[in-house]
Each structure stands twice: as structure tokens, then as C-alpha cells.
Residue frames as qw, qx, qy, qz and C-alpha x, y, z in Angstrom:
[[0.410, 0.776, 0.174, 0.447, 16.94, -11.76, 6.66],
 [0.526, -0.188, -0.246, 0.792, 19.70, -9.36, 7.74],
 [0.062, -0.700, -0.307, 0.642, 19.21, -5.77, 8.69],
 [0.012, -0.381, 0.414, 0.827, 20.33, -4.35, 5.34],
 [0.056, -0.202, -0.869, -0.448, 17.99, -6.68, 3.37],
 [0.073, -0.651, -0.707, 0.268, 15.10, -5.76, 5.64],
 [0.043, -0.639, -0.053, 0.766, 15.78, -2.08, 5.16],
 [0.010, 0.170, -0.634, -0.755, 15.93, -2.45, 1.38],
 [0.120, -0.403, -0.868, -0.266, 12.62, -4.32, 1.34],
 [0.121, -0.654, -0.536, 0.521, 11.16, -1.79, 3.78],
 [0.014, 0.448, -0.189, -0.874, 11.97, 1.12, 1.48],
 [0.132, -0.059, -0.770, -0.622, 10.36, -0.69, -1.44],
 [0.154, -0.518, -0.838, 0.079, 7.29, -1.58, 0.66],
 [0.064, -0.609, -0.313, 0.726, 6.92, 2.06, 1.78],
 [0.081, 0.271, -0.448, -0.848, 7.07, 3.20, -1.84],
 [0.156, -0.250, -0.889, -0.350, 4.41, 0.68, -2.76],
 [0.115, -0.622, -0.664, 0.398, 2.18, 2.05, -0.02],
 [0.008, 0.545, -0.004, -0.838, 2.69, 5.61, -1.27],
 [0.138, 0.088, -0.675, -0.719, 1.87, 4.60, -4.86],
 [0.141, -0.412, -0.899, -0.049, -1.11, 2.70, -3.67],
 [0.030, -0.618, -0.444, 0.648, -2.43, 5.77, -1.91],
 [0.107, 0.389, -0.330, -0.853, -2.05, 7.71, -5.18],
 [0.168, -0.106, -0.851, -0.486, -3.96, 5.03, -7.13],
 [0.103, -0.528, -0.801, 0.265, -6.73, 4.98, -4.55],
 [0.030, 0.583, 0.174, -0.793, -7.10, 8.72, -4.65],
 [0.153, 0.251, -0.554, -0.779, -7.14, 8.75, -8.49],
 [0.146, -0.253, -0.926, -0.239, -9.69, 5.94, -8.62],
 [0.051, -0.585, -0.648, 0.485, -11.93, 7.61, -6.08],
 [0.085, 0.510, -0.094, -0.851, -11.81, 10.83, -8.09],
 [0.159, 0.053, -0.771, -0.614, -12.65, 8.94, -11.30],
 [0.109, -0.436, -0.892, 0.044, -15.65, 7.34, -9.65],
 [0.013, 0.621, 0.405, -0.670, -16.90, 10.66, -8.37],
 [0.115, 0.384, -0.397, -0.826, -16.44, 12.16, -11.89],
 [0.134, -0.123, -0.892, -0.413, -18.25, 9.28, -13.54],
 [0.088, -0.533, -0.807, 0.238, -21.15, 9.50, -11.15],
 [0.038, 0.584, 0.155, -0.796, -21.39, 13.29, -11.39],
 [0.195, 0.314, -0.533, -0.761, -21.62, 12.91, -15.15],
 [0.782, 0.126, 0.168, -0.587, -24.30, 10.25, -14.86],
 [0.571, 0.388, -0.704, -0.169, -22.20, 7.26, -15.97],
 [0.936, -0.285, -0.158, -0.133, -22.26, 3.78, -14.57],
 [0.051, 0.760, -0.590, 0.268, -19.34, 3.48, -12.15],
 [0.941, -0.264, 0.131, -0.164, -19.77, -0.18, -11.13],
 [0.887, 0.284, -0.154, 0.331, -16.66, -1.39, -12.92],
 [0.221, 0.671, -0.344, 0.618, -14.63, 1.50, -11.53],
 [0.606, -0.579, 0.304, -0.453, -15.88, 0.61, -7.99],
 [0.997, -0.062, 0.018, 0.038, -14.87, -3.00, -8.51],
 [0.653, 0.481, -0.262, 0.523, -11.42, -1.86, -9.59],
 [0.184, -0.710, 0.319, -0.600, -11.30, 0.40, -6.50],
 [0.864, -0.409, 0.162, -0.246, -12.08, -2.65, -4.30],
 [0.920, 0.206, -0.114, 0.315, -9.17, -4.51, -5.93],
 [0.316, 0.650, -0.287, 0.628, -6.89, -1.51, -5.31],
 [0.489, -0.653, 0.271, -0.511, -8.00, -1.37, -1.66],
 [0.978, -0.201, 0.057, 0.001, -7.26, -5.11, -1.19],
 [0.755, 0.398, -0.165, 0.494, -3.86, -4.64, -2.74],
 [0.003, 0.730, -0.264, 0.630, -3.18, -1.61, -0.57],
 [0.773, -0.541, 0.155, -0.293, -4.04, -3.61, 2.54],
 [0.965, 0.041, -0.019, 0.260, -1.46, -6.18, 1.54],
 [0.458, 0.609, -0.191, 0.619, 1.15, -3.43, 0.94],
 [0.325, -0.721, 0.247, -0.560, 0.49, -1.94, 4.35],
 [0.933, -0.338, 0.089, -0.087, 0.58, -5.37, 6.05],
 [0.862, 0.251, -0.095, 0.429, 3.97, -6.07, 4.36],
 [0.196, 0.697, -0.235, 0.648, 5.39, -2.68, 5.27],
 [0.584, -0.656, 0.208, -0.430, 4.27, -3.05, 8.90],
 [0.983, -0.156, 0.016, 0.091, 5.72, -6.56, 9.11],
 [0.704, 0.421, -0.154, 0.551, 9.05, -5.31, 7.74],
 [0.118, -0.750, 0.236, -0.606, 9.05, -2.45, 10.28],
 [0.813, -0.503, 0.184, -0.229, 8.62, -5.03, 13.08],
 [0.945, 0.115, -0.035, 0.303, 11.36, -7.23, 11.59],
 [0.423, 0.624, -0.226, 0.617, 13.72, -4.28, 11.43],
 [0.426, -0.719, 0.232, -0.499, 12.96, -3.30, 15.02],
 [0.940, -0.316, 0.126, -0.037, 13.64, -6.84, 16.16],
 [0.817, 0.345, -0.111, 0.448, 16.89, -6.97, 14.17],
 [0.108, 0.731, -0.248, 0.626, 18.02, -3.70, 15.76],
 [0.669, -0.612, 0.234, -0.352, 17.19, -5.01, 19.23],
 [0.985, -0.033, 0.007, 0.170, 19.21, -8.16, 18.53],
 [0.579, 0.553, -0.204, 0.563, 22.19, -6.05, 17.58],
 [0.136, -0.702, 0.300, -0.632, 22.04, -4.02, 20.80],
 [0.862, -0.445, 0.047, -0.238, 21.57, -7.10, 23.01]]
């Protein structure tokens, strides 16, 4: 993948990480609200676990793209 393509994918991956953080925060707040009001939050917790797994993949992808970009830049300067 060339430098421009890596950068394009990196921008998208960073955005996915940022959106994922927002989803995690919203879900954690929802769980806290459900529990505070005495409701069963098991399903909400399972959804949170799914969000956390998805976020881990987004972070892994972003980090990989950052490494790929750094390597591509090193190749250009060599």
C-alpha cells in the first residue's frame, strides 16, 4: 500500500477509534443509569463487552497503520 493510501486508511481508523470511545462512554453511562434506577443491566453489559472488543480491533488497526506509515516514510528517506 502506498503512503497516500495508508494515510487515507489511517485517518478513517483514527475516526473509528474516536467514535468507539464515544460509544463506550455512552454505554457505560447507560449501564450506570440502569443500575442506579434498579434495572437489570446484563444485556447492556454484554453490549459494552462487544463494543470493547470492537474498539480493541479499531485501535489495533490504527496502530498497525501508524507503523506502516512510519515504515513507508523511512523507505522514502532511504
